[in-house]
C-alpha positions in Angstrom: -18.9 16.3 8.5 -15.7 14.1 9.6 -14.2 11.6 7.1 -15.2 9.0 9.9 -19.2 10.2 10.0 -19.8 10.0 6.4 -18.2 6.0 6.4 -20.5 5.4 8.5 -23.3 6.6 6.7 -22.7 5.2 3.7 -22.4 1.3 5.9 -25.8 2.1 7.2 -27.7 3.5 4.2 -28.6 0.1 2.8 -27.1 0.3 -0.5 -24.4 -2.5 -0.1 -21.7 0.0 -0.6 -18.5 -0.9 1.2 -17.4 2.0 3.6 -14.1 1.8 2.6 -12.4 1.2 -0.7 -10.3 -1.8 -1.1 -6.7 -1.1 -2.3 -6.1 -1.5 -5.8 -2.3 -1.9 -7.0 -0.8 0.1 -9.9 -1.1 -0.5 -13.9 1.5 -0.2 -15.9 1.6 -1.3 -20.0 4.6 -3.2 -21.5 4.2 -1.8 -25.0 5.4 -3.9 -28.1 5.6 -7.6 -26.4 5.6 -10.1 -29.0 2.2 -12.0 -29.1 4.3 -15.2 -29.0 5.4 -14.7 -25.9 2.3 -16.2 -22.9 1.4 -14.4 -20.0 3.4 -16.7 -18.0 6.3 -15.9 -19.7 6.2 -12.3 -19.3 5.5 -12.6 -15.4 8.6 -15.1 -15.2 11.1 -12.7 -16.9 9.7 -9.2 -15.6 11.5 -11.1 -12.2 14.4 -13.3 -13.5 15.6 -10.5 -16.6 15.6 -7.5 -15.0 17.3 -7.9 -11.6 19.2 -4.8 -12.3 15.9 -2.5 -11.9 14.5 -4.7 -8.9 17.2 -4.4 -6.9 15.8 -2.3 -3.9 12.8 -4.4 -4.1 12.8 -7.1 -1.9 11.8 -11.0 -3.8 9.0 -11.5 -1.3 7.2 -8.1 -1.8 6.6 -8.3 -5.4 3.5 -9.1 -6.7 2.8 -8.9 -10.4 -0.6 -9.7 -12.6 -1.6 -9.9 -16.2 -5.0 -7.7 -16.6 -5.0 -8.1 -20.2 -3.6 -8.0 -23.2 -4.2 -5.0 -25.6 -3.9 -5.0 -29.8 -0.4 -3.6 -30.8 0.2 -1.6 -33.8 2.0 -4.2 -35.3 0.1 -7.4 -35.2 2.9 -9.4 -34.1 3.0 -7.7 -31.0 0.3 -6.5 -27.6 0.4 -4.3 -24.8 0.3 -6.1 -22.0 -1.3 -4.4 -18.6 -0.3 -6.0 -15.6 -1.2 -5.4 -11.7 1.6 -4.9 -10.0 2.7 -3.9 -6.4 3.6 0.0 -6.2 7.6 -0.7 -4.9 7.7 -3.1 -8.2 5.4 -0.5 -10.2 8.3 2.5 -8.9 11.9 0.5 -9.9 9.9 -0.5 -13.5 7.9 2.9 -14.8 9.3 4.6 -17.6 12.2 2.4 -17.6 13.2 -0.1 -20.8 12.4 -3.6 -20.0 13.6 -7.3 -20.5 10.9 -9.3 -21.6 11.6 -12.9 -23.3 14.1 -11.9 -26.1 13.0 -8.0 -26.2 13.5 -4.9 -24.7 10.4 -2.7 -24.1 9.0 -0.1 -22.3 7.1 0.2 -19.4 4.9 3.2 -19.0 1.6 4.0 -16.4 -1.7 3.0 -17.2 -4.8 4.3 -15.9 -7.4 2.1 -14.1 -10.1 4.1 -15.8 -12.2 2.8 -18.6 -14.4 4.2 -20.7 -17.1 3.0 -23.4 -17.1 4.0 -26.9 -20.6 2.9 -27.7 -22.4 4.1 -24.6 -19.4 6.5 -23.3 -20.1 4.9 -20.0 -17.4 4.3 -17.3 -15.9 0.8 -16.0 -16.7 -1.0 -19.4 -15.5 -1.5 -23.0 -17.4 -1.1 -26.2 -16.9 -5.1 -26.5 -19.3 -5.7 -23.2 -21.7 -2.4 -23.9 -25.1 -3.3 -22.8 -27.1 -0.4 -24.4 -29.8 -0.8 -26.9 -28.1 2.5 -29.2 -24.7 4.0 -29.3 -24.1 7.7 -28.2 -22.1 10.1 -30.7 -19.4 11.7 -28.9 -19.1 14.6 -30.7 -23.1 15.5 -30.2 -24.4 13.3 -27.9 -27.5 11.9 -30.2 -27.9 8.4 -30.6 -25.4 7.5 -33.1 -22.4 6.2 -33.5 -19.4 8.9 -33.4 -17.7 7.1 -36.5 -20.9 8.5 -38.4 -20.9 12.4 -36.9 -20.4 14.0 -40.2 -17.1 15.7 -40.3 -18.0 19.1 -42.4 -20.6 20.1 -39.6 -19.0 22.5 -36.7 -19.9 21.6 -33.5 -21.6 24.4 -30.4 -18.1 24.7 -29.5 -17.0 25.8 -32.7 -20.2 28.2 -33.3 -19.4 30.1 -30.1 -15.8 30.2 -30.3 -16.6 32.0 -34.1 -19.1 34.3 -32.7 -17.5 38.1 -32.3 -17.7 38.8 -28.4 -18.4 42.3 -27.3 -17.7 43.8 -24.6 -20.5 44.6 -21.5 -22.1 47.9 -21.7 
């Protein structure tokens, strides 16, 4: 089956699925941004304070949007996850970026999110609608943090079983 045929089948299936995926801009995270720096200030700083890093990216082609903030290691700092255009991403990734009065590293960010309550994808534990949690170690219906750490896992038992060659 060719790619064109499968897209047609998806569109005609009646499931309401799009036949083509919408293009997504890459994500990256600025680590350790002070919490008192607003999202608007972050976006402005990237554009105005990092001219040397963005020399090859025409001003009219630069697109950036703050996706969300995540908790940082220190309470006064947070990670800022941005969705940006591919050229800007290539210019800034793995570099130190000026944001306000700081120089912060820009690192890649995966667009995949996983819930640590039900282990499902596409949402976080804070918005999980599962009735009960799923353990990340054994799959039983209890919180992963309640898993008895001293009990061996099935994988551990398999590795500890001596292997005997076939006869």
